Residue frames as a rotation matrix with the C-alpha (Angstrom) as fourth column:
UNK 1
-0.815 -0.462 0.350 186.67
-0.081 0.689 0.721 273.44
-0.574 0.559 -0.599 48.44
UNK 2
-0.562 0.644 -0.519 184.47
-0.719 -0.071 0.691 272.75
0.408 0.762 0.503 45.47
UNK 3
0.474 0.745 -0.469 183.39
-0.389 0.655 0.647 269.40
0.790 -0.124 0.601 46.98
UNK 4
0.946 -0.277 0.167 185.73
-0.080 0.301 0.950 267.31
-0.313 -0.913 0.263 48.99
UNK 5
0.232 -0.952 -0.200 189.50
-0.628 -0.304 0.717 266.79
-0.743 -0.041 -0.668 49.20
UNK 6
-0.208 -0.266 0.941 189.51
0.352 0.877 0.326 263.61
-0.912 0.399 -0.089 47.01
UNK 7
0.642 0.451 0.620 187.56
0.727 -0.099 -0.680 265.27
-0.246 0.887 -0.391 44.20
UNK 8
0.900 -0.328 -0.286 189.80
-0.353 -0.935 -0.040 268.43
-0.254 0.137 -0.957 44.43
UNK 9
-0.098 -0.975 0.199 193.03
-0.436 0.222 0.872 266.28
-0.894 -0.001 -0.447 44.33
UNK 10
-0.057 0.080 0.995 191.72
0.727 0.686 -0.014 264.34
-0.684 0.723 -0.097 41.30
UNK 11
0.929 0.363 0.077 191.05
0.339 -0.748 -0.570 267.68
-0.150 0.555 -0.818 39.65
UNK 12
0.554 -0.813 -0.179 194.58
-0.657 -0.558 0.507 268.80
-0.512 -0.163 -0.843 40.44
UNK 13
-0.190 -0.631 0.752 196.10
0.086 0.752 0.653 265.60
-0.978 0.189 -0.089 39.10
UNK 14
0.384 0.420 0.822 194.29
0.832 0.229 -0.506 266.10
-0.401 0.878 -0.262 35.82
UNK 15
0.990 -0.014 -0.139 195.49
-0.059 -0.943 -0.327 269.63
-0.127 0.332 -0.935 35.40
UNK 16
0.217 -0.970 0.106 199.14
-0.546 -0.030 0.837 268.71
-0.809 -0.239 -0.536 36.25
UNK 17
0.056 -0.115 0.992 198.93
0.579 0.813 0.062 265.91
-0.813 0.571 0.112 33.61
UNK 18
0.810 0.373 0.452 197.97
0.581 -0.403 -0.707 268.57
-0.081 0.836 -0.543 31.02
UNK 19
0.855 -0.494 -0.158 200.75
-0.442 -0.853 0.277 270.83
-0.272 -0.168 -0.948 32.01
UNK 20
0.069 -0.949 0.309 203.17
-0.562 0.219 0.798 268.09
-0.824 -0.228 -0.518 31.70
UNK 21
0.766 0.498 0.407 201.98
0.056 0.579 -0.814 266.60
-0.641 0.646 0.415 28.48
UNK 22
0.909 -0.417 -0.006 204.73
-0.116 -0.238 -0.964 268.06
0.401 0.877 -0.265 26.39
UNK 23
0.530 -0.683 0.503 207.51
-0.836 -0.320 0.446 267.53
-0.143 -0.657 -0.740 28.93
UNK 24
0.016 -0.451 -0.892 210.16
-0.524 0.756 -0.392 264.81
0.852 0.474 -0.224 28.08
UNK 25
0.477 0.362 -0.801 210.49
0.149 0.865 0.480 261.79
0.866 -0.348 0.358 30.22
UNK 26
-0.610 -0.758 -0.232 213.04
0.419 -0.060 -0.906 263.09
0.672 -0.650 0.354 32.73
UNK 27
-0.966 0.204 -0.156 210.37
0.026 -0.526 -0.850 265.37
-0.256 -0.826 0.503 34.27
UNK 28
-0.630 0.757 -0.176 207.08
-0.306 -0.034 0.951 264.17
0.714 0.653 0.253 32.90
UNK 29
0.254 0.824 0.506 203.94
-0.828 -0.085 0.554 262.98
0.500 -0.560 0.661 34.68
UNK 30
0.653 -0.141 -0.744 205.57
0.301 0.950 0.084 259.65
0.695 -0.279 0.663 35.60
UNK 31
-0.620 -0.784 -0.030 208.43
0.369 -0.257 -0.893 261.52
0.693 -0.565 0.448 37.50
UNK 32
-0.414 0.441 0.796 205.55
-0.695 -0.718 0.036 263.43
0.588 -0.539 0.604 39.32
UNK 33
0.663 0.722 -0.197 203.76
-0.453 0.597 0.662 260.18
0.595 -0.350 0.723 40.36
UNK 34
0.147 -0.706 -0.693 207.15
0.650 0.597 -0.470 258.78
0.745 -0.381 0.547 41.66
UNK 35
-0.784 -0.406 0.470 207.75
-0.063 -0.700 -0.711 261.99
0.618 -0.587 0.523 43.62
UNK 36
-0.004 0.866 0.499 204.22
-0.827 -0.283 0.486 261.84
0.562 -0.411 0.718 44.95
UNK 37
0.748 0.199 -0.633 204.59
0.115 0.901 0.419 258.20
0.654 -0.386 0.651 46.12
UNK 38
-0.320 -0.879 -0.353 207.99
0.623 0.085 -0.777 259.17
0.714 -0.469 0.521 47.87
UNK 39
-0.645 0.074 0.760 206.45
-0.400 -0.881 -0.253 262.17
0.651 -0.467 0.598 49.48
UNK 40
0.455 0.889 -0.056 203.56
-0.541 0.326 0.776 260.07
0.708 -0.323 0.629 50.81
UNK 41
0.478 -0.343 -0.809 205.96
0.508 0.859 -0.064 257.54
0.716 -0.381 0.585 52.35
UNK 42
-0.613 -0.785 0.086 208.10
0.468 -0.449 -0.761 260.25
0.636 -0.427 0.643 53.97
UNK 43
-0.438 0.531 0.725 205.14
-0.585 -0.781 0.219 262.18
0.682 -0.328 0.653 55.30
UNK 44
0.605 0.745 -0.280 203.69
-0.269 0.522 0.809 259.24
0.749 -0.415 0.516 56.91
UNK 45
0.217 -0.641 -0.736 206.92
0.805 0.544 -0.237 258.44
0.552 -0.541 0.634 58.72
UNK 46
-0.754 -0.620 0.216 207.49
0.412 -0.703 -0.580 262.03
0.512 -0.348 0.786 59.70
UNK 47
-0.173 0.836 -0.520 203.90
0.930 -0.035 -0.366 262.76
-0.324 -0.547 -0.772 60.78
UNK 48
-0.953 -0.178 -0.244 203.50
0.088 -0.937 0.339 265.75
-0.289 0.302 0.909 58.38
UNK 49
0.021 0.960 -0.279 200.37
-0.374 -0.252 -0.893 267.29
-0.927 0.123 0.353 56.90
UNK 50
-0.404 -0.203 0.892 199.61
0.496 0.771 0.400 264.93
-0.769 0.604 -0.211 54.10
UNK 51
0.626 0.712 0.317 197.41
0.653 -0.257 -0.712 267.19
-0.425 0.653 -0.626 52.19
UNK 52
0.726 -0.435 -0.533 200.07
-0.414 -0.895 0.167 269.90
-0.550 0.099 -0.830 51.90
UNK 53
-0.293 -0.913 0.283 202.70
-0.318 0.372 0.872 267.40
-0.902 0.165 -0.400 50.97
UNK 54
-0.118 0.309 0.944 200.47
0.734 0.667 -0.126 265.77
-0.669 0.678 -0.305 48.26
UNK 55
0.894 0.446 0.047 199.56
0.353 -0.635 -0.687 269.05
-0.276 0.631 -0.725 46.60
UNK 56
0.413 -0.816 -0.405 203.19
-0.657 -0.574 0.488 270.30
-0.631 0.065 -0.773 46.76
UNK 57
-0.366 -0.628 0.687 204.48
0.009 0.736 0.677 267.04
-0.930 0.255 -0.264 45.22
UNK 58
0.291 0.600 0.745 201.88
0.796 0.279 -0.536 267.21
-0.530 0.749 -0.397 42.43
UNK 59
0.964 0.264 0.002 202.74
0.233 -0.845 -0.481 270.82
-0.125 0.465 -0.877 41.65
UNK 60
0.444 -0.849 -0.288 206.44
0.258 -0.187 0.948 270.79
-0.858 -0.495 0.137 42.08
UNK 61
-0.551 -0.723 0.417 207.33
0.485 0.129 0.865 270.53
-0.679 0.679 0.279 38.42
UNK 62
0.357 0.879 0.317 204.55
0.744 -0.062 -0.665 272.59
-0.565 0.473 -0.676 36.85
UNK 63
0.782 -0.175 -0.599 206.90
-0.371 -0.902 -0.220 275.31
-0.502 0.394 -0.770 35.47
UNK 64
0.024 -0.846 0.533 209.29
0.061 0.534 0.843 272.77
-0.998 0.012 0.065 34.01
UNK 65
0.471 0.153 0.869 208.03
0.845 0.206 -0.494 273.06
-0.254 0.967 -0.032 30.30
UNK 66
0.993 -0.088 0.075 209.21
-0.060 -0.947 -0.314 276.67
0.098 0.307 -0.946 30.13
UNK 67
0.430 -0.899 0.082 212.56
-0.600 -0.217 0.770 275.91
-0.674 -0.380 -0.633 31.67
UNK 68
0.026 -0.420 0.907 213.21
0.557 0.760 0.336 273.07
-0.830 0.497 0.254 29.19
UNK 69
0.673 0.436 0.597 211.99
0.712 -0.165 -0.682 275.16
-0.199 0.885 -0.421 26.42
UNK 70
0.897 -0.388 0.211 214.53
-0.308 -0.892 -0.330 277.96
0.316 0.232 -0.920 27.07
UNK 71
0.320 -0.806 -0.498 217.36
0.316 0.586 -0.746 275.57
0.893 0.081 0.442 28.03
UNK 72
0.007 -0.392 -0.920 217.45
0.950 0.291 -0.117 276.40
0.313 -0.873 0.374 31.68
UNK 73
-0.713 -0.298 0.634 217.03
0.201 -0.954 -0.223 280.30
0.671 -0.031 0.741 31.58
UNK 74
0.117 0.839 0.532 213.79
-0.617 -0.358 0.701 280.03
0.778 -0.410 0.476 33.52
UNK 75
-0.935 -0.271 0.227 213.77
-0.340 0.515 -0.787 278.67
0.096 -0.813 -0.574 37.07
UNK 76
-0.404 0.771 -0.492 210.87
0.025 0.547 0.837 276.20
0.914 0.326 -0.240 37.10
UNK 77
-0.404 0.221 -0.888 210.55
0.895 0.294 -0.334 276.44
0.187 -0.930 -0.317 40.85
UNK 78
-0.819 0.020 -0.573 210.00
0.144 -0.960 -0.239 280.14
-0.555 -0.279 0.784 40.79
UNK 79
-0.807 0.489 -0.331 207.67
-0.483 -0.226 0.846 279.97
0.339 0.842 0.419 37.87
UNK 80
-0.454 0.602 -0.657 205.82
0.333 0.799 0.501 277.16
0.826 0.009 -0.563 39.21
UNK 81
-0.720 0.203 -0.664 205.27
0.641 -0.175 -0.748 278.99
-0.268 -0.964 -0.004 42.60
UNK 82
-0.846 0.336 -0.413 203.64
-0.387 -0.921 0.044 281.78
-0.366 0.197 0.909 40.70
UNK 83
-0.540 0.704 -0.461 201.14
-0.488 0.185 0.853 279.44
0.686 0.685 0.243 39.04
UNK 84
-0.907 0.108 -0.408 200.17
0.329 0.785 -0.524 277.58
0.264 -0.610 -0.748 42.28
UNK 85
-0.793 0.589 -0.157 197.47
-0.142 -0.429 -0.892 279.97
-0.593 -0.685 0.424 43.45
UNK 86
-0.284 0.705 -0.650 195.40
-0.958 -0.237 0.160 279.82
-0.041 0.668 0.743 40.27
UNK 87
-0.479 0.008 -0.878 195.67
-0.389 0.895 0.220 276.06
0.787 0.447 -0.425 39.95
UNK 88
-0.951 0.133 -0.278 194.72
0.308 0.423 -0.852 275.38
0.004 -0.896 -0.443 43.58
UNK 89
-0.640 0.732 -0.233 191.76
-0.450 -0.603 -0.658 277.71
-0.622 -0.317 0.716 43.35
UNK 90
-0.217 0.514 -0.830 190.53
-0.923 0.168 0.346 276.28
0.317 0.841 0.438 40.13
UNK 91
-0.618 -0.031 -0.785 190.74
0.019 0.998 -0.054 272.77
0.786 -0.048 -0.617 41.85
UNK 92
0.459 0.888 0.030 188.54
0.118 -0.095 0.988 274.20
0.881 -0.450 -0.149 44.84
UNK 93
-0.151 -0.495 -0.856 191.17
0.986 -0.019 -0.163 274.99
0.065 -0.869 0.491 47.38
UNK 94
0.475 0.356 0.805 190.31
0.299 -0.925 0.233 278.40
0.828 0.129 -0.546 48.98
UNK 95
0.863 -0.187 -0.469 192.24
0.440 -0.179 0.880 278.40
-0.249 -0.966 -0.072 52.29
UNK 96
0.863 -0.479 0.160 194.93
-0.280 -0.718 -0.637 281.07
0.419 0.505 -0.754 51.96
UNK 97
0.343 -0.691 0.636 197.18
-0.862 0.038 0.506 279.58
-0.374 -0.722 -0.583 54.42
UNK 98
0.382 -0.101 0.919 197.07
0.250 0.968 0.003 276.19
-0.890 0.228 0.395 52.78
UNK 99
0.912 -0.108 0.397 197.88
0.387 -0.101 -0.916 277.80
0.139 0.989 -0.050 49.31
UNK 100
0.688 -0.681 0.253 200.69
-0.679 -0.726 -0.107 279.77
0.256 -0.098 -0.962 50.79
UNK 101
0.276 -0.532 0.800 202.06
-0.557 0.590 0.585 276.58
-0.784 -0.607 -0.133 52.39
UNK 102
0.670 0.100 0.735 201.81
0.457 0.725 -0.515 274.71
-0.585 0.681 0.441 49.06
UNK 103
0.958 -0.241 0.156 203.37
-0.027 -0.618 -0.786 277.54
0.286 0.749 -0.598 47.20
UNK 104
0.493 -0.770 0.405 206.37
-0.840 -0.299 0.454 277.44
-0.228 -0.563 -0.794 49.50
UNK 105
0.304 -0.335 0.892 206.95
-0.030 0.932 0.361 273.78
-0.952 -0.136 0.274 48.88
UNK 106
0.811 0.112 0.575 207.01
0.547 0.206 -0.811 274.47
-0.209 0.972 0.106 45.18
UNK 107
0.926 -0.329 0.183 209.25
-0.222 -0.870 -0.440 277.32
0.304 0.367 -0.879 45.43
UNK 108
0.278 -0.789 0.548 211.89
-0.956 -0.175 0.234 275.66
-0.089 -0.589 -0.803 47.59
UNK 109
0.828 0.079 0.554 212.04
-0.140 0.988 0.068 272.17
-0.542 -0.134 0.829 46.23
UNK 110
0.867 -0.467 -0.173 214.95
-0.135 0.114 -0.984 272.75
0.480 0.877 0.036 43.83
UNK 111
0.620 -0.741 -0.258 218.35
0.762 0.489 0.425 271.28
-0.189 -0.460 0.867 44.53
UNK 112
-0.523 -0.732 0.438 220.25
0.831 -0.551 0.072 274.06
0.189 0.401 0.896 42.52
UNK 113
0.224 0.781 -0.582 218.52
0.876 -0.423 -0.231 276.95
-0.427 -0.458 -0.780 44.27
UNK 114
-0.511 -0.332 0.793 218.12
0.631 -0.772 0.083 280.24
0.584 0.542 0.604 42.41
UNK 115
0.505 0.758 0.414 215.54
0.206 -0.571 0.795 281.70
0.838 -0.316 -0.445 44.78
UNK 116
-0.442 -0.794 0.418 218.06
-0.261 -0.332 -0.907 281.47
0.858 -0.510 -0.060 47.64
UNK 117
0.044 0.647 0.761 215.30
-0.994 -0.051 0.100 280.22
0.103 -0.761 0.641 49.91
UNK 118
-0.873 -0.426 -0.238 215.49
-0.385 0.901 -0.200 276.87
0.300 -0.083 -0.950 51.71
UNK 119
-0.128 0.889 -0.439 212.70
0.095 0.452 0.887 274.64
0.987 0.072 -0.142 52.57
UNK 120
-0.567 -0.132 0.813 211.49
-0.664 -0.511 -0.546 275.87
0.487 -0.850 0.202 55.96
UNK 121
0.188 0.785 0.590 208.50
-0.979 0.200 0.046 273.70
-0.082 -0.586 0.806 56.86
UNK 122
-0.367 -0.249 0.896 208.42
-0.318 0.939 0.130 270.00
-0.874 -0.238 -0.424 57.45
UNK 123
0.564 0.708 0.424 206.17
0.205 0.378 -0.903 269.69
-0.800 0.596 0.068 54.38
UNK 124
0.813 -0.316 -0.489 208.46
-0.577 -0.547 -0.606 271.63
-0.077 0.775 -0.627 52.23
UNK 125
-0.162 -0.904 0.396 211.34
-0.871 0.320 0.372 269.48
-0.463 -0.285 -0.839 53.36
UNK 126
-0.070 0.185 0.980 209.57
0.058 0.982 -0.181 266.37
-0.996 0.044 -0.080 52.39
UNK 127
0.905 0.426 -0.008 208.65
0.022 -0.065 -0.998 267.61
-0.425 0.902 -0.068 48.97
UNK 128
0.453 -0.847 -0.279 212.28
-0.892 -0.429 -0.144 268.47
0.003 0.315 -0.949 48.53
UNK 129
-0.353 -0.549 0.758 213.45
-0.591 0.759 0.274 265.04
-0.725 -0.351 -0.592 49.81
UNK 130
0.358 0.657 0.663 210.84
0.051 0.695 -0.717 263.32
-0.932 0.291 0.216 47.69
UNK 131
0.956 -0.070 -0.286 212.14
-0.294 -0.256 -0.921 264.97
-0.009 0.964 -0.265 44.36
UNK 132
0.142 -0.988 -0.059 215.70
-0.989 -0.143 0.025 264.35
-0.033 0.055 -0.998 45.22
UNK 133
-0.017 -0.034 0.999 215.06
-0.282 0.959 0.028 260.59
-0.959 -0.281 -0.026 45.80
UNK 134
0.769 0.488 0.412 213.91
0.234 0.384 -0.893 260.44
-0.594 0.784 0.181 42.21
UNK 135
0.783 -0.510 -0.357 217.16
-0.615 -0.547 -0.567 261.88
0.094 0.663 -0.742 41.14
UNK 136
-0.277 -0.946 0.170 219.32
-0.960 0.280 -0.010 259.11
-0.038 -0.166 -0.985 42.46
UNK 137
-0.122 0.118 0.986 219.46
-0.302 0.942 -0.150 255.33
-0.946 -0.316 -0.079 42.63
UNK 138
-0.535 -0.153 0.831 218.43
0.611 0.609 0.505 253.30
-0.583 0.778 -0.232 39.65
UNK 139
0.550 0.809 0.210 215.74
0.790 -0.422 -0.445 255.78
-0.272 0.410 -0.870 38.58
UNK 140
0.629 -0.437 -0.643 218.22
-0.289 -0.899 0.329 258.83
-0.722 -0.021 -0.691 38.84
UNK 141
-0.509 -0.818 0.267 220.66
-0.024 0.324 0.946 256.86
-0.861 0.475 -0.184 36.56
UNK 142
-0.276 0.425 0.862 217.96
0.885 0.462 0.055 256.12
-0.375 0.779 -0.503 34.14
UNK 143
0.820 0.556 -0.138 216.82
0.498 -0.811 -0.308 259.82
-0.283 0.184 -0.941 34.04
UNK 144
0.221 -0.798 -0.561 220.37
-0.264 -0.602 0.753 261.01
-0.939 -0.018 -0.344 33.69
UNK 145
-0.672 -0.526 0.521 221.00
0.300 0.450 0.841 258.93
-0.677 0.722 -0.145 30.67
UNK 146
0.206 0.840 0.502 217.55
0.935 -0.018 -0.353 259.85
-0.288 0.543 -0.789 29.25
UNK 147
0.803 0.111 -0.585 218.39
0.082 -0.994 -0.077 263.64
-0.590 0.013 -0.807 29.50
UNK 148
-0.220 -0.948 -0.228 222.03
-0.288 -0.161 0.944 263.10
-0.932 0.274 -0.238 28.08
UNK 149
-0.539 0.001 0.843 220.59
0.626 0.670 0.399 261.20
-0.564 0.742 -0.362 25.22
UNK 150
0.502 0.852 0.150 217.95
0.795 -0.386 -0.468 263.84
-0.341 0.354 -0.871 24.41
UNK 151
0.798 -0.182 -0.574 220.45
-0.172 -0.982 0.073 266.60
-0.578 0.041 -0.815 24.25
UNK 152
0.902 -0.379 -0.205 222.93
-0.045 0.390 -0.920 264.48
0.429 0.839 0.335 22.15
UNK 153
0.340 -0.783 0.521 225.61
-0.931 -0.201 0.304 264.04
-0.134 -0.588 -0.797 24.89
UNK 154
-0.371 -0.545 -0.752 228.10
-0.608 0.755 -0.247 261.23
0.702 0.365 -0.611 24.92
UNK 155
0.516 0.535 -0.669 227.40
0.028 0.770 0.638 258.02
0.856 -0.348 0.382 26.58
UNK 156
0.791 -0.391 -0.471 230.40
0.542 0.088 0.836 258.34
-0.285 -0.916 0.281 28.96
UNK 157
0.613 -0.637 0.467 233.27
-0.075 -0.636 -0.768 260.63
0.786 0.436 -0.438 29.33
UNK 158
-0.303 -0.757 -0.579 236.30
0.652 0.278 -0.705 261.08
0.695 -0.591 0.410 31.63
UNK 159
0.358 0.324 -0.876 235.99
0.880 -0.431 0.200 262.95
-0.313 -0.842 -0.440 35.00
UNK 160
-0.560 -0.657 -0.505 238.20
0.418 -0.750 0.512 265.68
-0.716 0.075 0.695 33.49
UNK 161
-0.866 0.340 0.368 236.03
0.284 -0.272 0.919 266.06
0.412 0.900 0.139 30.40
UNK 162
-0.015 0.976 -0.217 232.91
0.862 0.123 0.492 265.99
0.507 -0.180 -0.843 32.45
UNK 163
0.340 0.168 -0.925 233.74
0.822 -0.531 0.205 268.62
-0.457 -0.831 -0.319 34.98
UNK 164
-0.719 -0.548 -0.428 235.31
0.271 -0.787 0.554 270.98
-0.641 0.283 0.714 32.41
UNK 165
-0.716 0.488 0.500 232.07
0.578 0.012 0.816 270.98
0.392 0.873 -0.291 30.34
UNK 166
-0.864 0.493 0.105 228.94
-0.492 -0.778 -0.390 273.06
-0.110 -0.389 0.915 30.49
UNK 167
-0.371 0.810 0.454 225.35
0.043 0.503 -0.863 272.09
-0.928 -0.301 -0.222 30.65
UNK 168
0.656 0.742 -0.143 223.56
-0.124 -0.081 -0.989 271.28
-0.745 0.666 0.039 27.52
UNK 169
0.101 -0.756 -0.647 226.88
-0.970 -0.220 0.105 270.44
-0.222 0.617 -0.755 25.85
UNK 170
0.458 0.063 -0.887 227.99
-0.496 0.846 -0.196 267.19
0.738 0.530 0.419 24.26
UNK 171
-0.658 -0.672 -0.339 230.03
-0.019 0.465 -0.885 266.43
0.753 -0.576 -0.319 27.34
UNK 172
-0.364 0.542 0.757 226.90
-0.924 -0.312 -0.221 266.94
0.116 -0.780 0.615 29.57
UNK 173
-0.421 0.108 -0.901 226.85
-0.234 0.946 0.223 263.20
0.876 0.304 -0.373 29.99
UNK 174
0.672 0.648 -0.358 225.13
0.046 0.446 0.894 261.08
0.739 -0.617 0.270 32.73
UNK 175
0.101 -0.823 -0.560 228.64
0.929 0.279 -0.243 260.77
0.356 -0.495 0.792 34.24
UNK 176
-0.656 -0.326 0.681 228.78
0.198 -0.945 -0.262 264.60
0.728 -0.037 0.684 34.48
UNK 177
0.165 0.789 0.591 225.45
-0.505 -0.447 0.738 264.88
0.847 -0.421 0.325 36.14
UNK 178
0.696 -0.060 -0.716 226.56
0.540 0.701 0.466 262.12
0.474 -0.711 0.520 38.68
UNK 179
-0.257 -0.908 -0.332 229.77
0.884 -0.083 -0.459 264.01
0.389 -0.411 0.824 39.49
UNK 180
-0.734 -0.043 0.677 228.27
0.003 -0.998 -0.060 267.42
0.679 -0.042 0.733 39.67
UNK 181
-0.240 0.838 0.491 224.97
-0.790 -0.462 0.403 266.57
0.564 -0.291 0.773 41.39
UNK 182
0.578 0.749 -0.323 223.83
-0.464 0.628 0.625 263.17
0.672 -0.211 0.710 42.09
UNK 183
-0.111 -0.669 -0.735 226.80
0.525 0.588 -0.615 261.93
0.844 -0.454 0.286 44.31
UNK 184
-0.920 -0.352 0.174 226.23
0.066 -0.577 -0.814 264.71
0.387 -0.737 0.554 46.63
UNK 185
-0.159 0.961 0.225 222.46
-0.435 -0.273 0.858 264.53
0.886 0.039 0.462 47.02
UNK 186
0.293 0.344 -0.892 222.37
0.490 0.747 0.449 262.01
0.821 -0.568 0.050 49.86
UNK 187
-0.568 -0.645 -0.512 224.27
0.785 -0.239 -0.571 264.58
0.246 -0.726 0.642 51.98
UNK 188
-0.965 0.217 0.147 221.68
-0.231 -0.969 -0.087 267.23
0.124 -0.118 0.985 51.60
UNK 189
-0.167 0.951 -0.258 218.47
0.466 0.307 0.830 265.30
0.869 0.019 -0.495 52.46
UNK 190
-0.489 0.068 0.870 216.40
-0.459 -0.868 -0.191 267.10
0.742 -0.492 0.456 55.16
UNK 191
0.508 0.715 0.479 214.35
-0.838 0.283 0.467 264.50
0.199 -0.639 0.743 56.87
UNK 192
-0.344 -0.549 0.761 215.51
-0.700 0.691 0.182 261.32
-0.626 -0.470 -0.622 58.77
UNK 193
0.409 0.586 0.700 213.29
0.062 0.747 -0.662 259.27
-0.911 0.314 0.269 56.45
UNK 194
0.959 -0.029 -0.281 214.61
-0.274 -0.331 -0.903 260.90
-0.067 0.943 -0.326 53.41
UNK 195
0.173 -0.984 -0.034 218.21
-0.985 -0.173 -0.010 260.38
0.004 0.035 -0.999 54.47
UNK 196
-0.125 -0.170 0.977 217.70
-0.349 0.930 0.117 256.72
-0.929 -0.327 -0.176 55.11
UNK 197
0.705 0.455 0.544 216.10
0.319 0.482 -0.816 256.14
-0.634 0.749 0.194 51.79
UNK 198
0.871 -0.360 -0.334 218.77
-0.485 -0.528 -0.697 258.23
0.074 0.769 -0.635 50.07
UNK 199
-0.061 -0.923 0.379 221.65
-0.872 0.234 0.431 256.22
-0.487 -0.304 -0.819 51.54
UNK 200
0.113 0.158 0.981 220.24
0.176 0.968 -0.177 253.01
-0.978 0.193 0.081 49.99
UNK 201
0.885 0.304 0.354 220.01
0.380 -0.031 -0.924 254.55
-0.270 0.952 -0.143 46.54
UNK 202
0.569 -0.808 -0.155 223.38
-0.815 -0.579 0.024 256.33
-0.109 0.112 -0.988 46.86
UNK 203
-0.075 -0.771 0.633 225.22
-0.516 0.573 0.637 253.07
-0.854 -0.279 -0.440 47.37
UNK 204
0.424 0.297 0.856 223.62
0.581 0.636 -0.508 251.41
-0.695 0.712 0.097 44.24
UNK 205
0.990 0.052 0.134 224.53
0.141 -0.510 -0.848 254.39
0.025 0.859 -0.512 42.12
UNK 206
0.374 -0.919 0.120 228.09
-0.741 -0.219 0.635 254.52
-0.557 -0.327 -0.763 43.51
UNK 207
-0.103 -0.288 0.952 228.44
-0.018 0.958 0.287 250.91
-0.995 0.013 -0.104 42.40
UNK 208
0.697 0.398 0.596 226.97
0.549 0.238 -0.801 251.42
-0.461 0.886 -0.052 38.97
UNK 209
0.919 -0.358 -0.166 229.24
-0.382 -0.700 -0.604 254.35
0.100 0.618 -0.780 37.94
UNK 210
0.109 -0.900 0.422 232.26
-0.695 0.235 0.680 252.41
-0.711 -0.368 -0.599 39.41
UNK 211
-0.006 -0.077 0.997 231.31
0.361 0.930 0.074 249.54
-0.933 0.360 0.022 37.12
UNK 212
0.922 0.317 0.223 230.76
0.331 -0.345 -0.878 251.72
-0.202 0.883 -0.423 34.03
UNK 213
0.682 -0.705 -0.196 233.99
-0.704 -0.705 0.085 253.39
-0.198 0.079 -0.977 34.50
UNK 214
-0.147 -0.675 0.723 235.82
-0.326 0.723 0.609 249.94
-0.934 -0.146 -0.327 34.61
UNK 215
0.283 0.335 0.899 234.04
0.566 0.698 -0.439 248.77
-0.774 0.633 0.008 31.51
UNK 216
0.931 0.118 0.346 234.71
0.353 -0.538 -0.766 251.83
0.095 0.835 -0.542 29.37
UNK 217
0.646 -0.682 -0.343 238.08
-0.297 -0.639 0.710 252.86
-0.703 -0.357 -0.615 30.72
UNK 218
-0.178 -0.780 0.599 240.17
0.517 0.444 0.732 250.94
-0.837 0.440 0.325 28.03
UNK 219
0.205 0.372 0.905 238.33
0.962 -0.249 -0.115 252.94
0.182 0.894 -0.409 25.33
UNK 220
0.969 0.196 -0.150 238.77
0.233 -0.924 0.303 256.14
-0.079 -0.329 -0.941 27.17
UNK 221
0.512 -0.843 -0.164 242.45
-0.160 -0.281 0.946 255.59
-0.844 -0.458 -0.279 27.38
UNK 222
0.112 -0.359 0.927 242.97
0.807 0.577 0.126 254.49
-0.580 0.734 0.354 23.84
């Protein structure tokens, strides 16, 4: 490394902030800091390599800008994995095994997997779980509405309308994201600590969408 781990990590954080500077709020630097906090909590509970987890969490969304720019054609996990080597080396990391480990964390963190590769190491599983935690609960609901508003989707729609629609359409509501993805996430957590935290957030989310459905149902039926 250039100096010590703390200095290299600070350099890495600064570079990631630059890469995410133009990314909307759903996947911006704030999202990365929340994922990093989740990852640190899970890593300490599970006894994982904290340095690998921290770097993996920091870098997990570095390919996100391109994916958003082309409306999902690019897989940000695959692109991000290709970017890891250069970014880590520039930050002072030189250990090839460490770099490969972090690269795998970035490549396999996605819920909708395009690479076909699942998180294999404990550290990769933790980065995956940490990212998924930020997709559910109160934060997850906020992010879903943020994205829906940004693409011009409806505030709410029926289950039939939501499930019959496509991504990036007017029917790609927060409700659709909940039905298609969010309500299933707690079943796919990979670590004991991740599963425990996900269950708590899942129950809140279920209650929220049930209340939302009750409040808007008269309008949907009229």
